[in-house]
Steps between C-alpha positions, in 0.01 A plus 500: 500500500599723206551415134867425441512764228314783682698814583545497879488798735826511702586671822857570610601522866821685576457679170748781571796273582743356247327163477164673474642721221617191314151352537351817345741496206436131424123515555467803273656291219296183569181430298349290777483770772361850553640701793194570712623608847830606657584469869783634714572643845283760673770754408423451129128444531277753328776631272527460127739218425748729320521718816527210742776313317870547452509323164813282463424290194685558170156476325288811513214501751193375312265781410200309627616499864654846530183659638356190664433563871697285743282316755574362844583127491152401619272250316215750510687717249559212255144410408479378142853352495523147362857462621727685742878512461709575809832681479485580871804485725502199729481727805137585414397231248382233743188665650408688182518196271306294752226762507471484120488126452264461794280759326487250210754665271746296296841624626833452320780605735863585456555517875654224710237486777293203379753322277577217736146434624422139405169577328625802300650437155851640469497515126757589235254486210738336254585229754226374736146603405395149604496642854180687415330171583497598870298820445170316550616381844631846586159649423318229691715546812424872504137488392564685175324461167715717267791625702843342537866596520788389279855623561797519274848422623793704613664665199816292513308177552296564182800474274654199674198272493443533124805301382477273808142410408603423140780275622284329762221427252735354240763321703341427837569614855773741593691441821705818566507856364745776592423851376685832534303808394604845380180697551406836349426802714142529369423189705535716814231743384519879532699671642667163552870456563692817592732617224804499732431133575465375142712721270844344441389216725325166554294440811527130601171497693133543410316454824271195502561420132695179536251306715218620274671353197584177673141446621310628200679277251383192690137612500495608133669184366283278721142395437167505680357254750294203382183674617595828332475702821863612553830523319748218549857641494790279395680326787789347313656813352750723681557860390775733617475869402743792536355835404684821407388849399688643204502839320267400216152664459294207369573129452607238750794279400538160670784244485356154558645153559268197483529138603254244362368218719566253218745472216567847353407595143755632259552871445338479158198323649470773761513774239236328291281454805518868590425614145200272471339586833140617475211569741122491509467880493650496150258229388203707626615808306557722801605844383803530730637148440827529307561313174812347653507448874873434503756647263826302491790739438789342311727806526768429760439828686121498522254559657561860603238724669520791256481276196265224607257615770227590252492158330139406440389849613656417835302174541775260375804370683834497319739216590863490388842364586353148528786266582604203713556567868795326672311486830138446390384402149434826314542870556359799314424870524144637466345844472144600597329841481427547869211745463325320212512119532640559849212720614210671322519303174464173686191621688338614176571169321367320806174695461487436125532130570234515769261670260564250220439210743179644637614600851389863453 
């Protein structure tokens, strides 16, 4: 178990992909981590990172990784890593991530493969870090002493659960949620959506996205079992999602309607609740925790991706157009940066929290 303030050696799996690149940008700016090992496919293995990567970030490639050799995604090549971040595609993530946590590495994954396993925390780090309570049982079931796996949510789920958690904590159970997303092309990775499909167009299908949102919300907003061995998803909340791909580079916009199980609060009470929402990662002084988890936009035409996606360095959710709903109780529009809080940033804050709480 490491000191909560020690600089930790970090490995990145899938380092040449767009999520892996975002990990590298964020880790290079983070005082808690030192990039120690990079992993990618056999095609990239043995090459300098700058030669193996088609760099797609707006930030420059960090100097410290340019000449770092890319390794195969094998635990033997990650000796000395205190933590391993996975930006692997789901098509390969399952077996590779399993090999790492069974080799006693702490793995923080952006992939979907283990999200819905009952003894794996599905954690949006500004929402449900209480789910870390099941890590001891996860380790015991697998005979591990140090290793474990924590996943972060689907990118669109990450933005949705933040205001829902604030409302649930302050006003009690929610009964129904309907969400329609307008999701940026960066969520599809690189090369992603073909230009002839997305330019001058909206694609009203993102394969598998809607059931992921509907299931993940219930797990994240739920609790853990009384014996702290598994997660306990909500059973009294129904979620309906419709997901669309739109010609925006970064930033997922979501239109949300919410029904409360009990008497609804006023619009002013809801705004106050969202502004005042805090989380444990802030209290612990985690470097990536934003000063404000939720920004409430009072302008009638906000949030907008180009103007609001970088709120809180991409770790905050902006909520606007909060008003009464004639069908449910309240409706609003939210914006989340899909590759920061919706992907790599969430994994990094999850690891910061784990370090502060003594899990690493």
